[in-house]
N, C-alpha and C positions, 0 to 999 in steps of 0.2 A: 459671383461669390455672395452667399447670403450673409446677413448680419451675424447670424449665429456662428458661422465659420470664422468671422473676423474677431470674435471675442478673444481667443488666445493671443492673437497678434497685438491686440490693444492693451494687453496686460491686465485685464479685468479679473483674472483668476490667479494672480501672482501668489496669493496666500491661500493655501488649501487646508481645509480642516476636515481630515478624514475621520477623526473621532466624532465630530458632530454629525457627519453623514451617517456613520454607523449607528449612532444613537437614534437618528431619525428613522432608519430602516427598522430598528428594533421596536420603536414606538408603533409603527404601522402594523407590526405583527400582532399587536393586541386586538386590532379590529379585523385584520385579514391574515389569519395564521396559516392558511393552506397554500403556502408558497415554498419553493425549494430553499430560499434563504431562511425562512422561519423554521423549517425542519432542521437545517444544519446549525442554526443558532440556538436550538433547544438542546442543552446537554443531556436531557433525559432520553433522547432518541438513540443514543449510543452508550453502551456500557463501558465506561472508562475505569471501572474498578478492577478489571481483569489483570492478573499478573501471571507470568509464565516462567517455567524452567524447561530446559530441553536436554535430552540425552542423545549423544551423537549417533551411536548404534551402527556404525559403518566400519567395515574392514575391506582391505584391498583384494583379498582372495578368500574363497570359501565362504562359509556361513558364520556370521557373528553369533556369539553366545547370547547377546542381547540386541534388540533392535531399536530403531528410532522411536522416540517417545516425546510427546509434548504434554507437560503437566500444566493445567490451567486452574487458577483459583479466582474466586470472586468474593466481594464484600459480604454477600448474603450467606457466607459459610459453605456454599456449594463448590464442587470441584469436578473436573473432568480430566481423565488421563486418556489422551488420544494416541492411538497407534495405527500404523498404516493398514493393518489387516482387519480392523474393527472400527469403522467410521460411521456406523449406523447405530440406532438405538435411541432410547429416551433421552439420554444425556446429550448425545449429538444433536438431536432435534431441538432440545431446549437451548443449546448453545447457538444454533443457527437462527433462533427466533428473532434476533436483533443484531445489528452490527456490534462488534466488540473491538475496543482499542486496548490491546494487551501489552503491558510494559514488562521488560525483562526484570525479574526480581533480583535487585542488587541492594547494596547498603548505601547507595548514592542518596544523600539527603539535601545537598546544596542545590539551589536553583541553577539550571544549566541547560544548554541546548540538547536536543535529542535527535537520533537517527530515526527515520520513519520509513516503514515498509508497508505494502498493501497486498492482500490476497483475498480472493472472493470467498474462499472456504478453506478449511483445514486440509482438505485433499490437495489443494493447490500448493499449500506449504510443503507437504511431503513430496510433491512433484519436483520442487526446487530445494529439497532438503539440504544437500551439500552446500549450496550457495547461501541458504539461510543460516546454517551452522557456522559457515565462514564469517558472516557478519556478526553473529551472536558471540563468537569467539573473540572477535576484535573488540566489541563493545564491553564484554566482560573483562578482557585483559587491560583495557585502557580506562576502565571505570567510566564509560560513557553511557548515557541513557540510550535506550533503544525501545521503540514501540512498534507494534505491527497491528494494522487494521485487518480484521478478518470478518468479511461480510459482503453481502450483495448491495447494490444500489437500492435505496428505498423507491417505492413505486412512483412517488411524486417526481423523482428524477429520471427513473429508468423508462417510464411509459411514454415520454414525449421528448422531442428535441427542444432546444432552448429558444429564447426570443431572437428573432431575426433569421433563424435558420430557414424557415419556409420561404422567405424572400431572397435567400442567397442563391448564387449560381449553382451551388451544390445540391439544391433541393430535389432535382429530378432523380438523382440516384438514391436519395434517402426516402422519399415519400412513396416510391413505387414498391418498396419492400422493407422488411425489417432487417436490422443489422445482424450479422453473425456475432457470437459472443467473443470477447477478447480473452477470456480465461475459460478453461475447460470446466464444463458442468454448469455454466450459467444459462439461464433461459434467453431466448432470442428477444430482443427488445429494441426500442428506438434509440436509446443512448447506451453506448458500450460502457462496461465497467472500468475502462481506463479512467473515467471521470470520478471514481471513488477516491482518487488521491486528493481532490479538492476537499471533499467531506472529511477525510481522515486528517488532513493538515489543519483544517479549521477547528476540529474537535481537540486535536493535540495541543493547539495553542491556548485552549481554555484551561489546561492543567496549570495550576499556580506554580508548580516547580519547573515548568518548561519555559525557558526564556527565548527559544528559537528552535528551528528544526532544519535538518538536512534530509531531503527526500532522495532516495535512490530506488531504482527498480529492484524487484525481488531477484532477478537473475544477474545483478551486478555482484561483484566480489572484490575483496581486498587482495592485492597482489601479495604473493608469499613473502617477498622481500620487505614488505611494509607491515605484514600481519603481526599483531600483538605488540607492536612497538609503542606507538604514541598516537594521539589525536593529530591528524594532519595540520601542519602550520596554516594551511589555507583556511581550514575550518575555524581556527582560532582568530585569524586575522579578520575574516569576514564578520564574525560575530562581535569581537571585542574592539575592533577599530571603530565601529559604530558610524560608518559613513554610507552604508547601503542597507535597505530594509528588505528588498526583494532581489534575488540574484539567481540567474540561470547560467549554465555554461555559456561561454562566449558564442555569439551568433555565427551562423554558417558563413556569412560575409560581414566583415567589419563595418561596412558602410550601411548595413541594414541591422541595427541593434536589436530589432524586434523579431528577427527571423531565427527563432530559437528551437532547440530540442526540449522536450518536456520530461525527460527521464531522470534529470538531476536538477534540484533547485534548493535554495536556502530561503527561509522566511524568518524575519524577526517578529517577536511578539508585540506588534504595534497595529494600530488601526489600518494602516495602508495595506498590510498583508491580508487582513480579513476582507477589506473592500475588494482587493484584487481577486480573492478566491470566491467571493460571494455571488449571490444572484441579484441582478438588477443594479443599475448604476444611477449616477446623478442625472435626473431627468432633464434638468436645464441644459446640461452640456453633453448629453448623449454618450456618457461613458459606457463602455462595454466591459463586463467582468467575465472571468474565465468560465465558471460553472453555468451561469445563466445563459451564456451564448453558445453552449455546447451544440455541436452540429456534426454528427457523423461518428464513425468508428474511431478515428484518431482525435486526440485532444489538442494537437498543435494548431489545427484550423481555428478553433475558438481562442487559443492562446495568442496567436498573432493578432487577431481581431481585437482581443481584450487589451493587449499591451499598447497597440496603436490608439485605441479609444481612450485609454487613461492618459497616454502621452499627449493626445490632443486636448483633453480636458485640463491638463496641467500647464498648457501653454507651450509645450515643447515644439509642436508642429501642427499642421492642419491635417485632420483626418475626418472623412465623412463616410466611412463604411466601405472604402474601396475594395478591401479584401473579399468581403461577402458578396458585394455587388458584381465584381468583375472576374472573380477566380473561383474555380473549384479547388479542392484541397491539393490535387496533383499539380494544377496550374500554379497555385501559390507557392508550392514547394519548389518549383523551378522558375520563379519569377525573374524576369529580365529587369534588373535595376535601372538600366539605361532608358527603358521605356516608361518607367514609373519613378521619375526623379523626385516627385513630391513626397515619396515614402522613404527617401534616402536620409539617413541620419546615423552618425556614429554614436557610440556610448559617450564619448567625450563631448560631442555636440549636445547630447541630452543634459549632461552635467552643467554646461554653461547656460543653456536656455531655460531650464526648469530644475534648479537644484533641490527644490522641495519634493520633487518626484524621485525619491531615492531608489531607483530601480536597478541600475547596472553599474559596473565599474570594470574597465578594461584590464586592470592589473590583477583582478580576481577571476581566474578561469577554472571553473569547477571541473572541466574536462581534464585538467592537469593534476587533479588530486589522485590519491592512490586507490580509488574505487574504479574498477574496470567494468565496462558494460558492452556486451556484444549480443546481438540477436541469436537465439538458439533455434535450430531447426526442430520443428515439432516431432519429426521422425527420429531424431538422434537421442537415444536413451541408453541407460545402463540399468541393470537389475542387480540389486543388493539383496542377499538372503540373510535371514536371521532365525534363530531358534525361538520358539514361543512356549516350549515345555510340553511334556506329555508325549514326546515323540513327534511333535508337529513342527513344521518349518514354514515361515512366511517370506514374502519378498516385497520389496518396494521398488517401483520403477521410477527413475529420476531422469530429468533432462541432462544431456551430456554435451557441454560446450567443447570438450576436447575431441569429440568425434571418433572415439574409439569403438571397437566392436561391442555390440550389446551382448550377444551370447546368452545362453540359458544354462550354462554349466558353471558350477562353483569354481572351476579351475581358471575361468577367465580373469585375467589380472586387470584390476581397475586402479592401479597405482598412478597412472597418468592423470586421471580425473582428480583423485584425492590430492596428489602432489601439486597440481595446478592451483588448488584451493587451499593449500597449506594444511591439509587434514590428514596427511599420510601417517603421521606418528601420533595422532590423537586417538586415545583408546576408545573403543566402542562404548565402554561404560562411563565415559566422561560426562558429567552433568554440569550444565551451565545455568546459572541462576541459583538463588538461595531462598527457596520457599520454606516457610516454617512447617513443621510436621502437622498433619491433620489432627484435629482434636477428636478423640474417640467419643462416640456417643455413649453416655452412661447407660447401663442396663436398666430396664424398666423394673420398678418394684411393685407393679400392679398385679403380677401373676405369681402365685406361690409355687414353691418347689414341688409340693404335693400335687398340685394341679398339673404341672408339667410331666411328672411321673405317671399320672393317670392317662395323659394323652399320648405318651411315648409309644406304647405297643401298637396303637392304631396307626400312628404315623409310619412306623417301621413296616407294618403289614402293607399299607398302601404303597409305600416306596418299593417294596419287593414285587408286588403285582405289576407295577408300572415300569419296572426296571427294564431299560433297553440301552443298547450300546450306541449312544448318540455321538456323532462326530461333530467337530466344530463346523461353523458355517463355511462353505467352500467358496463363497463369493464375498467380495467387498468392493467398495467403490475404488477404482484405480485412480492414479494421478491424472488420467486423461478423461475423467468424467464418465467412463464406461465401466462395465463390469467384467471382471476377469478372475480366474482362479487365484486365490491369495494364500490358501493354506494347503499343505500337502504332507502326507505321512512319509517319513523316511526311516530307513533301517540303519 
């Protein structure tokens, strides 16, 4: 055993100063800004001014008189109304030019925790639209903050794997090919955009009105029996009891507190949370953090490595990179705890050995809260149709956890899916969020009425000569990142 590995056992790191560590990393960014951490620590790289409201736009049978709509506003006075059948154009291009962290527009003014969702683009939001509306309905009804990250990974994160990945046992499967994307429509890259959750969480904690966050996957939903009632007692306890700063749902095995899922977690607005999310760790103690150690399609591989690394640095246990050195992701997923007793520790054991590393608590199990999450088969879909005016009808194809028949007929009943999500009796025209009306641009006084009258005959003549019966675009990006017919004439 090296002297370095003896440090935790000798108690030399009994007092941890995460705030000082964070300040040190930020100071280094002044001279070496081209790192993943420096990118995520610069609030200017993500537009946090975005606010949104959403119209449900769904009915169980037939075509809705109005469709899904996402209204987006920004501090620079610009706005974009996104609808499933028209997700291209200059406004869409401008929106996707940088990641956006968009908050549900409510009257909430007191500092409080926020729910956090992520999507790589607006198209993906519409793919999971019923599940998105389900969570927005809950946040709106309970006056709870909700923000959604919409954007791809920055190149500095997407183009390469993290530190230590090349030396890991997983490396052979990673460096021989590029990863497939985790969300539809994303380019193939070294790091999957599962890792956007770290960037989104870090940026959300920079909001002065956000005191903590609860992350859930986009396809998670609130159970109908709990929908619109109240904030779960677990959410309140975790945040206001103030005994834990980082919490995931309880481990797969109680004796391995670090063996976690990454689809649900809580973070308090403290330095430990940022250190846990960030890139690069304490050089002296070889801490591993979640984003910087990214390695592969799944984020759990680096999550386990990061938790064990930080636990080792905090004096909870000995850890010298065994996960990366001895296991691939699949092997670590099915680890035999009896063969690796050095990695065994319960959450209670962590609390006794290193109380300053406020990472987990057995009595708080996020898996028992009222958000339900199950993987959805990519081939399981439903088609909702809606009128767009002028005798035209569009459709939106969404993922279907209920597994009902897709059908292409307006007579297909989708009550099972909407009922499962508590949306069966939500009107299609229901708008969630309270955006102020757009300010009308005052008319220009630089052109006289006489000049306009002079130009009018020529404009009318040109319009008559060029008149043609143009139909709306017959293609738009679907929720699967491919192109499909989106508009059709009906009688």
